N, C-alpha and C positions, 0 to 999 in steps of 0.2 A: 503495498500500500504506501502511495506518496505521503499520506496526510503526517500528521504530528502525534493525533491520537491512534488509538488502538479501531477505534471503531470508524468505519468507511466514511467516506466524508464526501457529502455531495453539497455543490453551489447552484443556486438558481437566479438568475435573472429575467424578469419580466419587463416586457416592452408591449406598449398600446392598452389598451381598455381595461375595465373593471371586471370584464367576464376573466380576461387572460392574468389578472391580479388573481381571483377569485380560485381560478385551477391551479396556477403554480401553489396555493399556499393549501388546498387540498395534497395536491401531491407531496408538498412538504410534509404536511401533516403524518400522509400516510409509511413516509420514510424513515421520520423518525418513531411511528411505531414500531417499524422491523428494527431499529437500534442504528439506524444511520443518522450520521450526524450531518446537521443543516449549516454549512458555512457562508460568511459572505462569499459571493462573486467577486471576482479580483484576487482570491488566495487560494492557495493549493489546494486541491480536490482530487479524488478519485474520478469522479462523474460530475460534468456540470452543464446544467438542462439549461438551455438559451430558448424563452416561449416567445414566439417571435410576432411582429404584428407588419401588416401587408398592407396598410390604407392606404399611404403612398408611397411614390418613388423614393422618397426620403426614408421613411420607414422598412422597406426593403433594404436599404443601404446601410443603416444602422442595425441591423439584422445582421447583416454580412459582419459589419465591422464587428460587434461582439461576440460571433463566432470565432473570428480572426483572433481576438483578445484572449479568448479562453484558452484557445492552441498556444499561446505563449506564454501565459501563465502558469498553464500544466500542461508541461509539454508531454509528460508520461500519462496524463489522464485521458479518461473517454470524455466524448462529447456528446451529448441527444439534443437534437434540433427537432422542436416542436411549433405549433400555434400557426397562425395561417399563412405567413410566408412558405413553411414548412409544406403547407395544405397545398398552395398555388404553384409554388417553383420547387417541388423537392429536388430537382437537378440540381438546381442554383442553392441551395442549402447544402447539398451534399460536396462541401468541397473538401479539401485536405484536412484530415485530424478528425473529422465527423465519424464517430460511431453508428450514429442510427439516425434517420430521419421521422419523424410520425406524425401524421396526420390528425386532424383536429378530433375525430371519434374515435380515435386509438389513447387519446392520452390514460386512460385508467390503467393502460396496460403497461405503464414509464417506471413504475414502483418495481416489479418484477423486470424489466427490463435494467434497471439501476443496478440490482441483485445480482443480476446474470452477468453483468458488464464488470463488477466490481470481483468476482469470481471466476473470470476467466470464459465464460462459457457462451460468450457470443463471436460470430464472425466478423470481419473487418469493419465490414458497411452493412444496416440493415434501412431499408426504406420500406415505410411501409403508411402508403397512402390513404387515404380513407375513402369510401365508396358515399357520398355523403347523400347523394338520392336516394340510399334505401338504409342509413345509417339509423339506429335507435337513438334514443338519449343517453347521453354518457352515465355513469354509475357515480361519477367524483360525487363527493360532499364533505363538508369542512368539518372534520374530527373536533378541533379546538380553537377556539378564538385566541388570537393573539393580539387583539386591542379589545379596546370598551365597545367599538362600533365593530358589526361584521357584516361582508356581504352574503346572501345567498343568491347562487346563482338559480333559476328556475326554467330560463327557456334557452334556445340556442336555434341558431339560422334566421333568415328573414327571406323575405319573398316580395320585397318593393321593388327591386329591381330599377332603385335612381340610377340615374345616366352618369354618376360622378364617382360610384360605389363598387368596387371589387367585392365587399363581404361576404355576397351570396354564393360566391364562387368559392369562398374561402370557409364558408358555416355551414350551406346548404339548406334545405329546408326547414321551416318552424319546426321547432320539436320542444315540447313542455316536460318538466317534471313533472312525475305522478305529486299530486297535491301532498298525500300520505307522507311522501317522503319529506316534502319543503315542512310541513309541521313536525315531526320527526326530528328534523335537524336543526329546526328553531328550540324546539326543547330541549334537544341537546348543549346549543349555546348557551340558555338560557340557565340552565344548570352549573354551565362550567363560568358563570358570571357574568356574561355579556346581557347586556340590557336593550342595546339597538341593534335592528338588522335592517339592511337595504336589498330590496329584492333588486336583482341585475338580470338581465340578458343582453343578446344581442338585439333582439327587437320586444322589449319587457311589456308593451303594451298587446302583443300577438300572444301570449301566454293561455293556452286553452285551446288556440284556433284549431287545432291538430285533436281535441277531444271530441268533436261533433255534438259542443252543446253541452257535454258534462261537466264539462268545468271553465273557471275564465279566471281574469284577476281580481276583477268584482269577488266574485266569490271566495277564493285565496285568501284576500283582504279579513272576509268576513271570517274567516276560521282562526286564521293567527290573531285575531284580536281576543281569544279566548286562551291563547299559550301563557301560561303564567311565567313573569318576568321578563317577559319582553314587553317594555313599557313604551319605547319608540320605535315605529315601521316606518321605514321611507322606501322610494319608488326610484329606481332607476330611470333614463331618460326615458321619453315618453312623447309620440308621435300626438300633436294636438288636436288630429281628429278623433283620437281617442275619449275626449272630455267631455262625450254625449252625457246626456241627462240621467240616463239609468246609472251609468258609471258614478258620476259625481253622486248620487244621493245613496249608494251603496259607499264609497268610500267618504262620505260624511257621518256615516252611522260607525266607522270606526273610530275611537275615540283617540289611540294610541297612534293613527295615523299624521306624519308630521307633516302642518302644512307649507310644506313647500314642495315645490313641483320642478323638475328639470324639462324643457320640450328642446325635442329635436326639430326647430323652425326651420333651418337652413337659409332662409331669405323670407323678406318681408315684403319683397317683389311677386305678384301674380305670374307676370310674364316669364319671369328666373325661376319661378317653383315648377310651373310647364315645361320650361326645357329643362330642368332638373328631373323631372317626371316623380314628384312629391305629389301625393294624393289629397292633396286639399289645394284650397287657394289662400291671397292672404286674408282677404276678408272671411271666410271661413275661420281660419286660425284666430284673427281677432274676437268672430264670437264666439267661440269656444274659451277663450281664456278670461271674456268678459262672465262669461258663463258659470267658469270657474272660481271668478274672484266673489259673485254671487253666495257660493255654496260656501267657498273658504273666503271673506271678508280679509282675514290676516294672513294670508298666505304670502309667501314669498316666491317667487318665480326668476329663474334661469333658463337660459337657453345657448345653443350650439348656431352658427350664423356662419356661412361660407360667403365670403365677400372677391369680385372679381371672376366670379363662372364664366364659361364664355360666352360673348356677346352682351356680358350686363354693361350698361350704357350709365351713364351719368345720373340719369333722371331714374333709371332701377335703382342704383347705389343708394339713390334721397329718397324713393319710396323704402327702402329696408332701414335706412337711418330714422326715418320717420316712424314705422312702424316699432321700432324698439322704443324710441323715446317716448311713444303714448304707452306702451306697455308696461312702463315702469320696472324694467328687470334688476335684480340687486346684483345681477353677473353675467356678463356675456363669453362664452369661450368664443373667439373669433378665428376662424380660418382661413388666411386667402387659400384661393383656389389651387390645387396642385395636379399638375394631368397624371392621371393614372393609368399606365397603358393595360389595355385590355377593358376600356370601358368606354360606352358609348360618349362620352365629354371627351375623349381625348381628342376623338377627330374631329369635334365641332369647329367650325368655322366662327372665323373672330375672338380667339383666345387673347384674353387682355394681359397687356403688357405688365411683366413683373412689378414695376416701379406705380404701376398704379395701381396696382390688386395691396401694394406695399404702403402705399397712402391712404388708400381708402379703409385698410383697417386701423390705420391708427386714428383716424378721423373719428370711426365708427368707437375706437377704444376711447379718447378722450370725450366723448360724448356721455360714452357709458360711464365714465370714472365720476362725472359729474352728477349724473342721476344715482351712483350708487352712495356718495356723499351726502345726498342730499336724503335719499332713504333711511341712511344710517342717522342723521340728525334726526328727523324724524320719528324712530326706531327709539332712540335714546329718552325722548321727550316723552314718550306713550308708556315708558318702560320705566319712568324713574320711580313709582311708586306702584307700579304692576309688575311684579318680577317676572323674568322671563327663566325656563328651566336651561341651567348648565349640564350637558351630559362631562364629566371632567373626562380626558382621554390624553393629559400628560402636566407635568411640571414642571415651571422654567423660572427660576431665581424668585422661588417662593410664590408664585401665582399658578393658578389652576388655569388649563387651557383645555378649550374646546368649543362646540357649537351650540347656540341655543335650537330650540325645536322649530325655528324660521331658517337654520342652515346659517345665520349670524356669525361668524367669529366672535369669540368672546375671552376677554381673561378677566380673574378677580385675585386677589390677596386672598391665600388659605391655608390654613393650616388645618391639620387633624383629620382629613379627607384623604380618601384614597381614587387611582383610577378606576373607574365604572361609576362612581358617585355620582348622584344625581342632586342639585341644590339649586335653590332659588338665588336668583341676582337680580339687583337693583343698578339698574344703569345708572352711569354717570358720566359718560363722556364718549366720543370716537374720533379717531383719525382719519375717516376716511375710509380706512379698510376695514378696522376690525372697532369692538366696541370693549369699553371696559365699565367694570362694578363692584359692586360690593355683596359679600353674602352677610347676610345678617340671620 
């Protein structure tokens, strides 16, 4: 063995989305149960697992870069490449030094493969691409929470076929985790001390679409509300069109559901949304946001936005800017459009110049920063005498750090508390990014 410990050592690096993060943590938990030590990426390891992303060409480049780095750090170790880059481009992932390339539907096989590699029972290179067309839902679950907040992956795959996105090729059709498995996983996490879970997936709102109406995201939320110890339930990125009245009515009946929603908006221009092949117009998205706020008046909203999509005019960008200002988002994830080979958008005419994309992203970010500062100033005023709930995620210099139920970053002077505790905080100030307060 190459490690300093007598135990076999495995390093894991995760690129990309929360689903990848969840899957890496599930694999790490399974390996630890087998007596394998998990060490930081960049240190000597017997096996290094690289869970890759392929959402953009830059993601592919970073994936290859991490593979090469793993080979240089542990020249005598084995390398497993998995994730979306491994699924879409397995031959490109199988560069020198790689022992195995594992497709997305085969990740549950990685722990046994790690054991085999540690004991020298595998040939030089193994490539196990996944047949996503016929793949069942994977069996990965999160055995041990590593933080006060934990993700639960409930869904895999996407069938939207947006013009800019390669993910349907990397993840396949919609597949949902059995709700009984989700409930068992939530119960186990609560028993281990986790009080907040966030449901996530490649297309979280599509949960249950493959069940023939037997279950849905709304019914799962209603069931999770009864899990003892789970005090807060969050939702991953959602399509605005999910916010129909029946879903909102059920969601409002779940007292532990956090009043924070992240929307996969992508644009505030109907003509751009049409070119993107998104399943809604800007007008319809705004209607759903207004409906959401009628049901959840105190909700905080965040969103993803792509700027500089092929053909985007100054007028269309202005429509997106206006939409975001009217929507009063707490935060925006702003992405300048990046050409992704293999997608429809890569071949579209009128590609926007990089300088224009960068400038538009900066303008939107500047406007959003002002909106956020105004939201947080008002938030402080509203909660000087009416406390918010802080889930303590870490301590630094005598302060408890974490998020409120509205997903606002908070800090408060604290003694005698532990990570995972939930405390009431009365707000006193904000710097435009986070809020500070006192615990009484």
